N, C-alpha and C positions, 0 to 999 in steps of 0.2 A: 436553812437547817438550824442555825444557832439562835434565830430570833424566837423560836418557840419557847425554849427554857427561859429566856430573858423576859418574855411577856408573862410567863407563868409566875416567875418570882415577883414581877412588878404588880401583877393583878391580885395574887393571893396573899403575898407577904408584904406588899407595899415597899419592896426594895427598889431604890432608884435604878433606872435602866443603865446608867453609866456604871454603877457599882456591880450590877449583875453581869454586864458585859465584860468588865475587867476580871471579875471572878471566874467567869466561864472560860475566857481566853487563857487565864493563868492555869486553870485545871487542864485544859487541852495541851498547853505547853509542857506541863508537868508530866502528863501521860506520854507525850512524844519523847521527852527526855528519859523517862523510865524505860520505854521500849528501846530507845537507842543505846542506853547503858546496858540493857540485858543482851542486846545483839552485838555489842562492841567486841567482846572476847571471841565469839565464833567468827565474826567477820575478820578480826585481826588474824586469827589462825588461818583462815582461808587465804588472805592476802599474803601472809608469810610463806605459804606453800605455793604461791603463784608461779615462781620460777620453775619449780619441779613440775607443776601442772602444765606449764607451757611446753616443757620438754616432752611430756607424755602426749600432749595433743599433737605436737610436731611429729612424733614417732608414729602415731596412729594415722595421721593424714598424709604421711610422706608419699605413699603411692599415688594418691590423688594429686598432690602438689607436683610430683614429677610428670604425671600425665599432662597437667595444665601447662607446665613449662615447655614440654615438647610441642604442644599445640601452639603456644605463643611463638616458639622458635620457627615453626613451619609457616606461620602467618607472616612473621617479619621477613623470612626469606622470600616468600611469594611477593611481598610488597616491594622488596628491593631489586626484583628482577628488572633489568633494563634501566635501572636508575644510575646515572653517572654522577660521580662526586666531583665537585669543584671546590677545592680547598680555599681558593682565593675569595669565594663568595660566601663562605660560612660566616655567619654572624658571631661575633664574640659573645660568649655567655656572660650575662650580667653578674656582677659580684653579689654573692649571697649576703643577705642581711644578717647581722649577728643574732644568734639564737638567744632567746630570753631564758634566764636561769629558772630552774625548777621552783625554788622558793618564791621567786617573783610571780611566776604563773599561779602558784598555789595561793599567794596573797591576793592576787587579782580575782581569782575565782571565789575565794572566801569572802572578800569584800562585796562582790556582786550579790552573792547569796544572802549575806547579812543585810544589805540595803533593801533587797527585795522582800525579805521576811519582815523587816521593820515596817516597810511601807504597807504590806498586807495587814499587819497587826494593827497599825494606826487606823487604816481605812475601815477595817472591820469593826473596830471599837467605835468609831464615829457613826457608822451605819446602825449598829445595834443600839447605841445610846439614843439615836434619833427616833427610831421605831416608827410606828404608825402615825404619830403626830407630824413627823417630818414628811412622810409620804403624803399625808392629807394636805399640808401646806403647798407642796410642790404641785400636786395634781389640781388643786383648786385655783392655782395661779394660771393654769394653762387651759382648763376646760370649765364647763358649767358645773353647777352643784350636782345635778342629776348624773351627768357623765362622770364626775369625780367620784360619786358614791359607787358607781358601777366599776370604775377602775380600781378603787380600793377593795371592792369585793373580789375582783379577779385576782389582785395581788395577794389577798389573804388566802384564797383557794390555792394559788400557786405555792405560797409559802407552806401551807399545811400539807398539800399533796407531795411536794418535792421533799419536804422534811421527813414525812412519814416514809416515803419511798427509800430515802438514803439511810435513815436510821435502821429500818428493817434490813436493807442491803448490807449495812455495816455489821449487824449481828450475824447475818448469814456468812459474810466473809470472814469474821472471826472464827466461826465454827469450821469453815472451810480450811482456814490456816491451821487450826488445831488438828483437824483430821489429816491434813497433808503432812504435818510434822510427825504425827504418830505413824502414818504409813511409811514415811521415809526412814524413821527409826526402825520399823519392822523390816524394811528392805536393806538395812545396813548402810544407808547413806551417811556421809560425814555431815556434821552440823545440821541435823534434821529440822530443828525448829527455826533455823535461819531461812531455810527454803519454805517452811510453812508460813513464816511472816511475809516473805516475798510473794507467795501465792495469794495470801489474803489481801495484800495491798494492790497487786496488779489486777485482781479480780474486780476492782472498782471500774476498770476500763472494760466495757462490754466486748466480748468476742476476742479482741486483740490481746487483752490481759491474760486470759487463760491459755491462749495459743502461745504467747511469749513464755509463760511459765512452763508449759509442756516442753517447748524446745530447750529451755534452760535446764530443766531437770534431766532431759535425755542426754544433753551434752555432758553434764556433771557425772551422770551415771556411766557414760562411755569412758570418761577419764578415770573414774574411781574403780570400776570393775573390769575384770578381764573377760568374764563370760558374758555372752549375749543374753542369757536367760534372766539375769538380774537387771540388766538394762530394760528388757521388755517388761519385767515386773514393776519397775519404777514408773515407766511411762504408762503402762496399762492401768495400774492402780490409781494414778492421778487422773487419768482419763475417765475412769469409772466414777470417781468422786465428782468430777466436774459435770459429767452428764446427769448424775442424780441431782446435783445442786441446780443446774440450769433447767432441767426438764420436769422436776418434781417439786423441790423445795421452793424455788423462786416463784413459780406460778401459784403455789399453794399459799404462801405467806404474803407475797406482794400483790398478787392478782394480775389479771391480764389487761386492766383498763389503761395501764401506762406502758404497754408494750409498744415498741417502735420498729419501723422497717429496718431490717439488718443492713441493707444497702445504704440507707441514709445515715445510720450510725457509723458505718465504715467511712463514708465520705466526710462526715463531720469530724471524725477523729483525724482523718488525713489532712483536711484543710486547717483544723485547729493546730495540729502539730506543725504544719507548713508555715503558718503565719505567727503563731505565738509559742511554739515549742511545747514543753511539758505542761505549762499552764493551759494552753489551748486544748490539749488532749484531756486534761482533767475537767475543764469546763464544758466540753462538747456534749457529753451525755445529759447533765442537768439542764443545759440550755434546750435540748430537744424535748425533754420531759416537760419543762415549763411551757414551751410552745404548744405541746399537745393539751396541757391543762387549759391554756388560754383559748385554744380552738374549741374545747368542750364548753367553755363558758361564753363564747361569743355568738352573736346573732348570725353572723355569716362565717362561722368557723367550720362548717361541714367539709368544704373542699380541702382545707388544710388538714383537718382530722383524717380524711381519707388518704391524703398524701403521706402523712406521718405514720399511719397505722400499717402493720404488716399485711393486713387483709382489709375486708370491710370493717368499719368501726364497730367494736363490740358493745359500745354504749352510745345512746343518742346524745347529741349536744345538750349540755345543761345550760339553758338560757336563763339569765336572771336580769 
């Protein structure tokens, strides 16, 4: 996604790739810092009210908690029927390890995030600064010139299609976040644009992101409001916006050529989160999109194209 602007600056304005890459990454970091600064105060207010929120949640789910406790008690009683206790055979409980202090845990988490961010920043800078010449050298060292040219052509198509797909998706998600914030403000939700930002960010994860946002907004509405009507209004309004975005705007602006099988998307998100955590979840959708573009440009890509598509492939394989 980022190589497009770098190549444009290098080709049209003759700016060195390294300088373009550094400038682009600094702009992205600046935007992230500005958004974080804008959301800092609402998030701080929300976390400051967290103890009171927990009390309200506990009060509202108390009947369910009591029911589950009774079920657990009955299950434990049934499991202990006929069991004889032998005090002499009881194993001594191991001594518990000393708990780590909260500042130390915070320092460890912050250090890990900082090191990961720095690693991604440096790796992205090197990849963008290398550009197509680096890819050409790598492919020519492994395959023949003819195959190398085909590989470079496929990589260029992947870069262009995936970049176009995610730039359009980013604009759609920004609009979704603004619409969600305005709707939450109209419904009387606290910190409406905080929830709008969360909705826009989570919507980058297909299916699971909008579902998680719907659950989150419903829970916040349950805590914030006493009447059920306002809770239904919050959940229903967001559901309507998501349906319009997914069924009308997304196919209209992005097109159907990069649609994926929903089951494969779900499995990719699950396996990505299982093996690589948040990074795996973020990388799963563009990986599937790249595979579909490769299948469209491959001589033998029709089986993979059929496998990745939600139905029969909507476009024939583009062989070059």
